[in-house]
KOLZA-246061 format. One record per residue (C-alpha): x, y, z; residue number from 1. Coordinates in Angstrom, 1 decimal, always signed. Example, Ala and Ser with C-alpha at 12.3 -4.5 7.8 and 13.67 -1.06 7.14 Angstrom:
<nodes>
      xx      yy      zz    i
   +12.3    -4.5    +7.8    1
   +13.7    -1.1    +7.1    2
</nodes>
This chain:
<nodes>
      xx      yy      zz    i
    -2.5   -10.0   -15.4    1
    -2.6   -11.1   -19.0    2
    -5.6    -8.9   -19.6    3
    -4.0    -5.7   -18.4    4
    -3.0    -3.3   -21.1    5
    +0.8    -2.9   -21.6    6
    +0.5    +0.8   -20.5    7
    -1.2    -0.3   -17.2    8
    +1.6    -2.8   -16.5    9
    +4.3    -0.3   -17.3   10
    +2.6    +2.4   -15.1   11
    +2.2    +0.0   -12.2   12
    +5.8    -1.0   -12.4   13
    +6.9    +2.6   -12.4   14
    +4.7    +3.4    -9.4   15
    +6.2    +0.4    -7.6   16
    +9.8    +1.5    -8.3   17
    +8.9    +5.1    -7.3   18
    +7.6    +3.9    -3.9   19
   +10.7    +1.8    -3.3   20
   +13.0    +4.6    -4.3   21
   +11.2    +7.1    -2.0   22
   +11.5    +4.6    +0.9   23
   +15.2    +4.0    +0.3   24
   +15.9    +7.7    -0.1   25
   +14.4    +8.1    +3.4   26
   +16.2    +5.1    +4.9   27
   +18.4    +7.2    +7.3   28
   +15.7    +9.7    +8.2   29
   +15.2    +9.7   +12.0   30
   +11.6    +8.7   +11.7   31
   +12.5    +5.8    +9.5   32
   +15.2    +4.7   +11.9   33
   +12.6    +4.8   +14.8   34
   +10.1    +2.8   +12.7   35
   +12.8    +0.1   +12.0   36
   +13.6    -0.1   +15.7   37
    +9.9    -0.7   +16.4   38
    +9.8    -3.4   +13.7   39
   +12.6    -5.3   +15.6   40
   +10.3    -5.9   +18.6   41
    +7.9    -8.3   +16.9   42
    +8.1   -11.4   +14.8   43
    +5.7   -13.6   +12.8   44
    +5.3   -17.1   +11.5   45
    +4.7   -15.6    +8.0   46
    +6.9   -12.5    +8.2   47
    +7.5    -9.7    +5.8   48
   +10.7    -7.7    +5.2   49
   +11.5    -4.1    +6.1   50
   +12.9    -2.8    +2.8   51
   +16.6    -2.2    +2.6   52
   +17.3    -4.3    +5.7   53
   +17.4    -7.9    +7.0   54
   +14.6    -7.2    +9.4   55
   +11.7    -9.7    +9.2   56
    +8.7    -8.7   +11.2   57
    +4.9    -9.0   +11.2   58
    +3.3    -8.0    +7.9   59
    +1.5    -5.2    +9.7   60
    +4.8    -3.8   +11.1   61
    +6.6    -4.2    +7.8   62
    +3.7    -2.3    +6.1   63
    +3.9    +0.4    +8.7   64
    +7.7    +0.8    +8.6   65
    +7.9    +0.7    +4.8   66
    +5.0    +3.1    +4.6   67
    +6.7    +5.5    +6.9   68
    +9.9    +5.4    +4.7   69
    +7.8    +5.9    +1.6   70
    +6.0    +9.0    +2.9   71
    +8.4   +10.7    +5.3   72
   +10.1   +12.8    +2.7   73
    +6.8   +13.6    +1.0   74
    +8.2   +13.0    -2.5   75
    +5.9   +10.1    -3.4   76
    +3.4   +10.2    -6.2   77
    +0.4   +12.4    -6.2   78
    -2.9   +11.9    -8.0   79
    -5.1   +14.9    -8.8   80
    -8.8   +14.6    -9.6   81
   -11.8   +16.1    -7.8   82
    -9.9   +15.0    -4.7   83
    -6.1   +14.4    -4.4   84
    -3.7   +12.2    -2.6   85
    -0.9    +9.8    -2.6   86
    -1.9    +6.4    -3.9   87
    +1.6    +4.9    -3.4   88
    +0.7    +4.9    +0.4   89
    -1.0    +1.5    -0.4   90
    +2.1    -0.2    -1.8   91
    +3.8    -1.1    +1.5   92
    +0.7    -2.9    +2.8   93
    +0.1    -4.8    -0.4   94
    +3.8    -5.9    -0.6   95
    +3.9    -7.0    +3.0   96
    +0.7    -9.1    +2.6   97
    +1.9   -10.5    -0.6   98
    +5.3   -11.5    +0.9   99
    +3.6   -13.1    +3.9  100
    +1.5   -15.4    +1.6  101
    +4.3   -15.8    -1.0  102
    +2.2   -14.3    -3.8  103
    +3.9   -14.2    -7.1  104
    +4.9   -11.0    -9.1  105
    +1.8   -11.2   -11.3  106
    -0.5   -11.2    -8.3  107
    +1.4    -8.2    -6.8  108
    +1.1    -6.2   -10.0  109
    -2.6    -7.1   -10.2  110
    -3.1    -6.0    -6.6  111
    -1.3    -2.7    -7.0  112
    -3.2    -2.0   -10.3  113
    -6.5    -2.8    -8.6  114
    -5.7    -0.6    -5.6  115
    -4.7    +2.3    -7.8  116
    -7.9    +1.9    -9.9  117
   -10.0    +2.0    -6.8  118
    -8.1    +5.0    -5.3  119
    -7.9    +7.0    -8.5  120
   -11.5    +6.3    -9.5  121
   -12.7    +7.7    -6.1  122
   -10.5   +10.7    -6.6  123
   -12.1   +11.3    -9.9  124
   -15.7   +10.8    -8.7  125
   -15.9   +12.3    -5.2  126
   -14.4   +15.4    -3.6  127
   -14.0   +14.3    +0.0  128
   -11.4   +17.0    +0.6  129
   -14.0   +19.8    +0.4  130
   -16.1   +17.9    +2.9  131
   -13.4   +17.8    +5.6  132
   -12.2   +14.2    +4.8  133
    -8.7   +13.3    +3.6  134
    -7.3   +10.9    +1.0  135
    -6.5    +8.0    +3.5  136
   -10.1    +7.0    +3.1  137
    -9.2    +6.0    -0.5  138
    -6.0    +4.3    +0.6  139
    -7.9    +2.2    +3.1  140
   -10.3    +0.9    +0.4  141
    -7.7    +0.4    -2.3  142
    -5.2    -1.2    +0.0  143
    -7.7    -3.7    +1.5  144
    -8.9    -4.7    -1.9  145
    -5.4    -5.2    -3.2  146
    -4.5    -7.2    -0.1  147
    -7.7    -9.3    -0.4  148
    -6.6   -10.1    -4.0  149
    -3.1   -11.3    -3.0  150
    -4.4   -13.2    -0.1  151
    -7.1   -14.8    -2.2  152
   -10.0   -13.8    +0.0  153
   -13.5   -14.9    -0.8  154
   -16.1   -12.3    -1.6  155
   -17.4   -12.5    +2.0  156
   -13.9   -12.2    +3.5  157
   -13.2    -9.2    +1.2  158
   -16.5    -7.5    +2.3  159
   -15.6    -8.1    +6.0  160
   -12.1    -6.9    +5.6  161
   -13.3    -3.7    +3.9  162
   -15.9    -3.1    +6.6  163
   -13.3    -3.7    +9.3  164
   -10.9    -1.3    +7.7  165
   -13.4    +1.5    +6.9  166
   -15.3    +1.6   +10.2  167
   -12.5    +2.9   +12.4  168
   -11.3    +5.3    +9.6  169
   -14.6    +7.1    +9.1  170
</nodes>
């Protein structure tokens, strides 16, 4: 965290606020309401919160529900390179994992910065869109690496998590 340039910290904080604002703007959207109803059905020993509510659910369900709210209005951030996409799609997963392990704010900012770096670097380097693939491929990689950071995975655990996330999404 201390090694990140001030601009990177500022930009990451803006992206985090943007994602939260998009989610809260979509709070009453019918799809968001449905996702929250689904979140009520499960609980966890190490739960995560559905944003804007008192709902505590599994980290996976919180990530899904918060992700739905972030994207349903389609006003979240867009990154344009050789490929394009919406890197803020990763934030709900990172925040849910971070909350479940009680990671601190610095770890969260590091994880989001890492995820964005991975996502945007791939957008700059590879045009998967023209080959029939879509941007969630970048989201999977960035999000898993961000989550591995906040959960303090070892190198082997990170490699396994990345493989498990990519295999069903290819």
